[in-house]
N, C-alpha and C positions, 0 to 999 in steps of 0.2 A: 504494500500500500504506500503510495506517495503521500507524505505527511504535509502539514501546513507550511513547512519550511520552504517548500518549492512553489508556494502559491503565486510568486512572481517570477516563475521560470521563464516566462516570455520576455523578461527584461535582459536575460543573459544571452551571450552569443552561443553558437553551437558547442564549442569546446568547453566553455564554462558550464553549460547546461549538462553536458555529459559528465564532467567532473563532479558536479553536485549530486547527480544520480549515483555515481560510483561511491562517493563518500557515505551516502545514506544506505548503501547496500542494495539499491534497486537494480543496478547493473554490475556485472563483474568486469574486471580489467580486460579480459578477452572480448567481452561483448562491446565494450567501449572502443577497443582497437578496431573491431570489425566495422562498427558504425562509422568511425572516422575514415576508414579505408574506402567507404562507399562513394565518397566525393572524388570525382575525377581530378587528378592533380593539376591539370591545366585550366580548370574552370574557376571562375569566380564562385563564391559560395552563395548561389541564388536561393538556396532552400529557405533561409530565414526571411527572404523577401516575398516568397510565394505563400508560405504557411506560418502559423504560430507554433512555437515550441518545437522547432525542427531539431531532429537528432541525426539525420543522415538521409540516404537515398535508397531506393529499392531498384537496382539495375534490372532492366527488362531487355531481353534480346531484341535487337533491331535487324530485320532482314529486308530483302529486296525482291520485288516481282519485276523483272526487267522487261522492257519493250512491250508494254500493254498498248494496243492501238485503239484509241477512242476517237471517233469522228476523223479517222485517217491521220491522227496525230499520235506520235510515239511518246509514252510516258514511262519513266522508271519510278516505281511506287515503293516507298519505304513503309514498313509496317513494324510496330512495336508490339510484340506478343510472345507469350511463353508457351502457348499450346502447340504441340508438336506438328500437327498435320495441316494447319491453316495455310501457311505460305506454300507448302508442297502442293496442296490441292488446287490453289489458285493458279500456281505456275502451270500445272498440268492442264487445267481448263483453258488458260491463256494460249498455250500451244495449239490446242484443239481449235480454238476460235480462229487463230491466225491461218490455220491450214484450210478450214472449211466453213468459215462463218464471218460475222461482223459484229461490232459493238458500237452503237450510236447513242448519243445523249442530246436531249433537248433541255435547255436550262430555263428555270423559272426566274422570278425576281426575288431579291433579298429583302423581303418585307417581314417585320416583326409585329406581333400583336401584343398590346399592353392593355391592362384592365384596371379600372377603379370602381369597385362595387359600393353602392350606397344602399342602406336599409330600405326595404319596401315602404316603410312608414313615411318617408319624405314626400314632398310634393313633386310627383312625377312630371306634371305639366310645367311646373316652374323650371325644373332642370332641363327639360326638352326645349323650352323657349330660350333659356340662357344659351344653350349650345347653338341653337339656330341663329341667335342674334350676334354671338361673339366668336363663332367658329373661325372665320377668316382672320380676325384680330389675334386670337390665340395662336393660330398657326404662324402668323407673321412674327409675333413676339417670341415664340419658341425658336424660330430660325435666327432671329437677331440676338437673343440673349442666352439661350440655353444650349443650343446645338449649332452654333455658327460655323464651326469647322466642318461638321458633317454636311451642312447645307452647301457650303462652298465646294465640296467634293461631289455634289450632285445628289446627295441624299436629302432626307428631311421628312417632316410630318405630312403624310399623304391624306389622312382622313381621321375625323373624330365622329364617332357615332354612339348611339344609345340603344341598348337592348334590355329587355325585361325578362327576369327569371322569377320563379315562384316566390323567392324571398328577397330579391335584390333588383335594383335598377343599375345597370353596369355601363359606365362610359368606356368605350373601347377605342383605341387609337391604332393606326397602322403607320409604321416608321420604316422608311427605306434607309438601310444602314450600309449600303455599298459593300465594301470588302471586309467590314468588321463583323464580329459575332453580334455585337450591338447590345449586350445585356446591360452594361453600365450606362450606355447612352439612353437606352429605353427607361431604365429605372430613374435616372436623373430627370428625364422629361416627365415621367409620371408623377414624381414627387412635386415638381413645380406645378403641373396642371391640377393635381389634387388640391394644392393649397389655393390656387386661383379660384377654383369652384367653391371650395369651403368658405373662403373669406367673402366671396361675392354673394353667396346665397344663405350664409349662416347655417350650413348643414355640415355633417361630419361623415366622411367616408370610412368604411371598414378597414381598407388597406389600399395599396397600389402595388402592382407586380406585373412583370411580363409573363407571357404564356410560352411554354415549351411546345405547345401544339401549334406549329406555324404552318397552317394550311395554305397560306398565301405565298409560300416559298417553294412550291413543288416543282422539282425537275423530274425528268424521266429518262431512264436508261433502257435501251432495247437491245437484246442479244439474239442473233439468228445463227442457227447451225443447219447446214444443208446436207442432204443425201448421206445420212448416217444410217446405221442399223435401225429400221423403222420400229421394230419391236422394242428395242431399248429406249428409243425416244418416246414411244407410247407409254412405257412404264414410268418415265419421268413425269409425264402429264398426269398419269393416274396417281402417282405419289403426291403430286400437288393437290389433286382433287381430294385425297384423303385429309390433307391439312385444312382444306376449305370446309370440310364437314365435321371436323373434330378439333376443338380448341386445345386438347392435350397435345396433339401432334403439331398444331399451329404454333404453340409456344416454343417447341424445340426447333421447328423450321425457322422461326424468326430469330431465335438465339444464334443459329448458324449464320444468318445474314449479318448480324451484328458482330460475329467473330471477325469478319473482314472489315466492316466499317469502323468498329471501335479501335482496331489496331492502327488504322491510318489516322484516325482522330488523335490517338495518343502520340503517334510519331510526329504529328504536326502541331502539337500543343493545343488541340481543340478539346472542348468539354464533351467527352463521350457520354457522360451521364445525361446531359441535356438532350443529346441526340437520341439516346435510348428512350428517355421519357416521352419525347415527341413521337417516336416511332411506335412504341407500344400503345400510346393513346390513339394514334392514327389507325392502328390495327383493330381497335375496339370501337370505332366510331359508329358502326352499324348496330351496336348493342350486343354483338357477339364477337368474341376475339377471333380474328381471322389471320391467315397467312399474309404477310407482306409480299407483294409481287404477284405475277401471273405467268403461268406456263400453258402453252397450247400448240397444237399442230396446225400449220397452214400448208396443205398439200404435203410435200415431203420435207418441209422445213420446221424445225423446232423453234418457237419464238418465246423468249422470256422477257418480261417487262418488270421494272421496279420503279415505283414512285413513292416517295415519302418525304416528310418535312425534315430538313437538315439545318439546324441552327449552328452554323460554323462561320469562321472568318479566316483571313490570311494576314491581317494586320492587327497590331496591338496585343496586349496581354502576354501570356506565356509564349504564344506563337512567335512573338517578336524577340523575346529575351532568351528563349531556350536554344542552345547551340544546335542540338539535334533537329529541332523543328525547322531551323533555318536550312539545314542540309536537306531535309526531307522535301521542303518546298522547292529548293533549287533543283533537285533531281527530277521533280515533276514538271519542271519548266516554269517555275515561278507563277503558278496559276492565280487568277483572281478567285473570289469566293464562289462565283458561279461555276468556274471550271473545276475547282476542288470538289464542289458538290457533285459534279458529274463523275469525277474520279471515284468518290465514295460510293455512289450508286453502282458504278461498274464493278468495283471490288465486291460489294455486297451481292450482286447478281452472279458474279463468277464463283463466289464462295457457296451460294445457294445451289448452283449447278453442280459444283464439286460434290457436295453432300448428297444431292439427289442421284447423281451418277453412281456414286459408291453404294448408296443404299439399295438401288435397283439392280446392282451388279453383284459383286462378291460380298457386299456388306461392308460396314466400316471397321469390323474387328481386325481383319487381316491387315488392311492398310494402316490402321492406327497402330497396331502392335509392331509392325515392321519399323515404323518411325519411333515407337516408344521404347524399343530395345535399348537404345543409347541411354535414355533416362534411367532405365532400370539398372544398367551396368554401372552407372556413375555412383551407385550406392555401395559398390564393392571396390576394394583396393586391388586393382589388377595391373600387371605390367602390360605393355603394348601388345606383346605376343598373345598372352592369355586373353586379353580383351577381344582381339580380332578372332581368335579361334572360337571362343564362346559365342561371340556375336554371329558368326557364320552358322554354328549349330542351332542357335535360337531361330534364325531366319528360316532354316530348313523346317523346324517344327511348326512355325507360324504358317508356312506354305502348306503344311499337311493338315492345318486346322487345329493343331494342339494348343492348349492354354499355356501361357508363360507365367511363371510365378517366381518369387524370391526363393522358394524352396527348391525349385528346379535348378535355378542358377547355382545355389549352394551345392547341390549334388554334382553339377558339372565341374565346379571349382575343386571339390574334394574327391571327385571320382576319377 
């Protein structure tokens, strides 16, 4: 238990914070050394700027999917992820698409939705009339005083509207945020607008907050595969239909899509949690949780489509200050927010195809286990010769459909 002595832990730098925890017996010296070693030697210590009470970093493997062709443009896509099969699966599908298919993206607009709910008990007609009379003036003042930089870059407040719910009257705004994620800009704008309405009408709002369900920012990726095994393609469509009819399968289907999208978000310094929140809400808009995307046959061509809200940016925040995020964006061709949105959708669609292709073929166990063998062997202290010999024997067993376990590896080591 961390006692009161560390109640101002946030006032210390990382090294002093670790020393304090060491002295109190919360951490051992070995644990302190390990946490200190997680910071790359050549980096500034960004951790304390990004979060409170920073102790170190959790290094996550960063890999590449090279030469993904989207709208006939080539992209090298960086992904930060620890799960074994994700990059391998996307690479495999990317090669397939390049040989006998195509990947196209149509980009939407980068509009955010913000909300200011007022209790139902207020005078609805008074609020409605206020917005009608002052809408243009509020937009002008916002551009001049609250978000002038965004307005100069071509963004700004596009609409102020009013909707009614069973318990609330909600002022909603639409904000064009250009290449920013826009969360801070939106929240600043909402705070100002809320105070303007409250002081003018003498009423009190419940809160003000942006929404992660950004249905005004929809882009769409479309994947086509021509002239492949028709039975295999039909099974992929059938597997998708299963997810449409059963939310238990839809949940796993969508998790697979986010396996790809989240990894690119993490590599580029974007908020994968906001993206997932919006995506899962989008999947449930009909009242039933459904699979994201769509798969169908058009004559001899398999067509996959994915469209979902993606609240991301390429300027500001961690995206700008994280060295790996800057490398990731450079390798992708320095995309703007709309282009990055298209890359994310493409990766999500490729990952979905990889999962459906495996599930409707040999299943995921063999493929996953072949890739997982290295993870298992890392738990054992083996020299390079032992490692390679046991790995080859394990691959043979996986190919025969046998189960791999720590007990089996122990037998091989000592047998």
